[in-house]
Each structure stands twice: as structure tokens, then as C-alpha cells.
N, C-alpha and C positions, 0 to 999 in steps of 0.2 A: 388567699393570694393566688393569683394565676401561676401555674407551674412554670412558665417561661420567665416570668418576672422574678420568681423566687430563685431559680437556678441561674438566671442571666444568660441562658442559651436555649436554642432549640435542640432537643436531645436526638441522638442518632436513633434510627428505627424506621419501621414501616408505619406510615400514618394513613388512616382511613378517613376520607371525607364523605360523610353520609349525605344523602339527598335531603333537601329541605322538605319538611312535612307540608302536605297540601291542606289548605283551608277549605271547608265545605259549608254550605247552607248558611245558617244564622251567623256563624263565626266569620265567614267570608264577607257577609253583608256589613257586619259591624266594622270589620277591618277596613273595608272600602270607604265607609263613612268617615272614619277617624284618620286613617293614614293611607289613603288610596294611592298616593304617590309612591309608596313603598312597593306596591304591587308592580308598578312599572319598572322600578329599579331592580326588582328580582323576578322579572317576568319569565325568565328562562332558568328555573331552578334545576339543579342536577337531577337527572332521572334515575341514576344508579350510583353505585359507590365508586369512588376514585381512590387509587392508591398512589402514594409517593414515598420513595425511600430516601432517607438521609443517611448516608454511609458513616458520617462522623458528626460529632457535636458541632454546632455552629453558634458561635458567640453572637449575642445581640449587641452590635456596636455600630453606630452609637445607639444607645437605648432611647426610645421615646415612647410616650404613653399611647396606647391604642384602645379604642372602645371595647374590643374583644377581651382585653384583660379585665375590665370591669365586669363584663358579662360572665366570665368564668368565675370571678370572685363571688358574684351574687349566687351562682350555683352552689358553691361550697358553703356559703352562709345559710342558704335555704336547707341544704342537707343537714348541716349542724342543727338547725332549728327543728327539723323533723325527727332527729334522733333525740334531742334533749328537751323537747317541748313540755312533756309532762313532769319534768323533774327540775323546776326552776331553782330550787334551793339545794339541789344535790350537785356537786361538781361532776363534770363529765369524767367518765372513766379514762384513766391514763392511756390505755391502748386505743380507745376511740379518738382521743385527742391526737395521738400520733398518726392514726389513720387519716384523719381529716387535715392535718397539717403536712402530711407527706413524708414523714420519717426524716431521714437525713437529706441534706441538700443535694448530694450526688445521685441519690436513688429515690426519686419521688414515687411513692407507692399508691397515690390516691386513685388513679384509674383502675389499677388492679383491685384495690379495696372495694370500689363501688361495683365492679363486675362480679366479685365473688361473695361479698358479705352484705350487700344492700338489704336483702329481705330480712336478715336476722338483726339488724341494728336499728331500724326505724321504730319509733315509738308506736305502740299498738294502735293509737288513734289515727296514725298516718300511714298505715299499711296500704291503703288504697292508692297512695301516691307512688308506690314502688315502680309501677310501669312508667309513670311520667319521669321519675328520676332516672330510670334506666335509659329511656329514649334521649333525655337531655345529655346523659353521660356519654352516649355514643357520639354525640357531636363534638365532644372534647378530644376525641382521638385524632381529629384532622387539623388541629390548630396551626401547625407550621405551613400547611398548604395554602392558607387563605391569602398569603402575600402575593401569590402568583396566579391564582385562578382568574382568567380573563372575564368570566361572566359575573363576577362579584364586584361590588363596590369595595374599595380598600377598607378593611377593618370592620365592616358592618355585617358580614354574613353571620357570625356567631350571635351577635345581638339579635338579629332578625329571627334566626331559627329557634333560639331559646325563648 
């Protein structure tokens, strides 16, 4: 579940909005062929990191669904799969489950978990995905900023970058 949906608020803190990864060569050609209109929608991706500080928690009222919540949820599901893939009949360790679900509602620990423990928790068959998960995780640090960045279409930036 997306962190903001789970807590019902954007948490206080300094958020980092990472630049959108650039597509090159064959990947860019495929992208143009299938969803070229997206290139136009995101033609001016961030060239560097942007910071925004939220001095206090901000409740999400009224709550409504946004595509970025689905994108973040998919990230957590993929990470779960890469941790548990080789052990389909063995329940996930309690501490890993707590790490992936964020601990308690007031102090969601998932971003800290992936920035400190990612290499040690992936199933050995998926160690090569560590860099990909780390780059995807960096994009989660900027979630509250997406509401107001003028160069982005509402709610679609996280979907696109992941």
C-alpha cells in the first residue's frame, strides 16, 4: 500500500524529487512506437534534484485515488516478490513483513528499510535487480511534491518514471 494512503497524510520532512531517467537507443525507439504521446507530455523532465520541505504533517482531505498510489503499491509488491521468490512455501520472516508493510502507522519505515537493507534481503537469484530497486526507491522520496510541480501532469509522474 502506498505510504500516504496507509497513513492518511503527507508526512513532515524534506522530500527529494529525483530527475526522470532518460531513455536511450533501442528503449527510446520502442517507447516512441508504443506511447510516443508520453514523450510530449514529459518532454521537459527535471534535470536535477528538487527539494521541498513540509514542516508538519498534512492530512489528505478529502482523499481520492491517484495513479501514483498504484505505482508505489506495485513497487512494494515487486520488492516483496524479489525477496520471497525462491521460497514460495516458506512464510516470509516476520521482520521482513514488518519492513515491507512499514511498521506502525505513525512511523512508516519502508524507505529507510530499502536504503539500508536492500542488498541483504533480495533472493540471490534477483541480486542483479538491486540497482533497479534502488533507483526506483529514490523516486519514492518525492511523493508529496508531485501535486504542485508545474512541469508534470497531475498524478502521472511516478507512474512514468517507474
